[in-house]
ZAVO-707363 format. One line per 4 residues: their letters; for each residue x, y, z of C-alpha. Coordinates in nm, 2 decimals. Example, Ala and Ser with C-alpha at 12.3 -4.5 7.8 and 13.67 -1.06 7.14 Angstrom:
BEGIN
AS	1.23 -0.45 0.78 ~ 1.37 -0.11 0.71 $
This chain:
BEGIN
MNCI	-0.02 -0.02 -0.01 ~ 0.12 0.35 -0.11 ~ -0.07 0.54 0.16 ~ 0.11 0.85 0.30 $
FCKM	-0.10 0.84 0.61 ~ -0.02 0.48 0.67 ~ 0.34 0.53 0.64 ~ 0.32 0.82 0.90 $
VKGE	0.16 0.53 1.14 ~ 0.45 0.31 1.08 ~ 0.69 0.59 1.10 ~ 0.80 0.57 0.74 $
VSAE	0.74 0.93 0.68 ~ 0.79 1.18 0.94 ~ 0.52 1.37 1.08 ~ 0.49 1.62 1.35 $
KFIE	0.17 1.49 1.55 ~ 0.05 1.75 1.80 ~ -0.21 1.53 1.95 ~ -0.22 1.16 1.96 $
SDNF	-0.43 0.89 2.09 ~ -0.45 0.52 2.08 ~ -0.66 0.53 1.75 ~ -0.60 0.88 1.61 $
FAIR	-0.35 1.15 1.55 ~ -0.36 1.49 1.46 ~ -0.12 1.70 1.20 ~ -0.10 2.03 1.03 $
DVNP	-0.23 2.03 0.70 ~ 0.06 2.08 0.43 ~ -0.15 2.33 0.22 ~ -0.35 2.49 0.49 $
RTDG	-0.68 2.70 0.41 ~ -0.67 2.87 0.72 ~ -0.42 2.93 0.99 ~ -0.38 2.63 1.19 $
HSLI	-0.56 2.41 0.91 ~ -0.51 2.04 1.08 ~ -0.60 1.68 1.00 ~ -0.73 1.43 1.22 $
IPKT	-0.64 1.07 1.10 ~ -0.75 0.73 1.23 ~ -0.43 0.49 1.26 ~ -0.62 0.24 1.10 $
HYKE	-0.65 0.23 0.72 ~ -1.01 0.31 0.62 ~ -1.06 0.44 0.27 ~ -1.41 0.63 0.36 $
ISEF	-1.63 0.67 0.60 ~ -1.86 0.40 0.52 ~ -1.57 0.15 0.63 ~ -1.53 0.33 0.96 $
PDKF	-1.65 0.13 1.28 ~ -1.92 0.26 1.47 ~ -1.72 0.16 1.81 ~ -1.50 0.44 1.75 $
GKEL	-1.73 0.71 1.70 ~ -1.74 0.82 2.07 ~ -1.37 0.84 2.07 ~ -1.35 1.02 1.75 $
MSFI	-1.60 1.29 1.88 ~ -1.38 1.34 2.16 ~ -1.07 1.36 1.99 ~ -1.23 1.61 1.73 $
KEVS	-1.32 1.82 2.04 ~ -0.95 1.78 2.19 ~ -0.81 1.93 1.84 ~ -1.04 2.17 1.79 $
KSLI	-1.01 2.31 2.15 ~ -0.63 2.32 2.15 ~ -0.65 2.51 1.78 ~ -0.89 2.77 1.96 $
DSGF	-0.68 2.79 2.29 ~ -0.38 2.82 2.06 ~ -0.53 3.15 1.92 ~ -0.59 3.03 1.56 $
GDSF	-0.95 3.09 1.55 ~ -1.24 3.13 1.75 ~ -1.46 2.88 1.57 ~ -1.41 2.56 1.34 $
NLIV	-1.53 2.41 1.05 ~ -1.49 2.02 1.05 ~ -1.51 1.88 0.70 ~ -1.48 1.52 0.55 $
NNGK	-1.43 1.51 0.16 ~ -1.57 1.15 0.14 ~ -1.45 1.00 -0.20 ~ -1.33 1.12 -0.50 $
SAGQ	-1.62 1.33 -0.64 ~ -1.62 1.52 -0.30 ~ -1.26 1.62 -0.33 ~ -1.08 1.31 -0.13 $
IVMH	-0.72 1.32 -0.26 ~ -0.56 1.07 0.01 ~ -0.76 0.78 0.03 ~ -0.75 0.71 0.35 $
LHFH	-1.04 0.88 0.59 ~ -0.95 1.21 0.72 ~ -1.09 1.51 0.91 ~ -1.02 1.88 0.83 $
VLPR	-1.05 2.10 1.12 ~ -1.03 2.46 0.98 ~ -1.02 2.73 1.25 ~ -1.20 3.01 1.19 $
KEGD	-1.21 3.41 1.29 ~ -1.48 3.70 1.24 ~ -1.41 3.82 0.87 ~ -1.13 3.57 0.75 $
GVKV	-1.27 3.59 0.41 ~ -1.26 3.21 0.39 ~ -1.58 3.06 0.21 ~ -1.63 2.70 0.30 $
FEKP	-2.03 2.72 0.19 ~ -2.17 3.01 0.09 ~ -2.44 3.17 0.29 ~ -2.81 3.15 0.10 $
């Protein structure tokens, strides 16, 4: 398998993991859309969310909360967007499930979704 995230888990590719648990880790996005833009990545390879086991749902939610609080406490924003690109048509580039946490500030000009 030639998955960059799996290589990070195995230590074959270096990654600055700023938060890590038994089943997840968080890194900064290499092409950030906002200051502090981070990725939450399961340590086990799941291509997309339909493969992700329900038993990790509570742990994932706790990890999302920990990462987002860390980003906000570090001054990257006062709010955040949580995004998952699930499948190629939805913009998923690395075919290993991951979640984007985009810290946001009022008036930052970032357009994730247009307001109706």
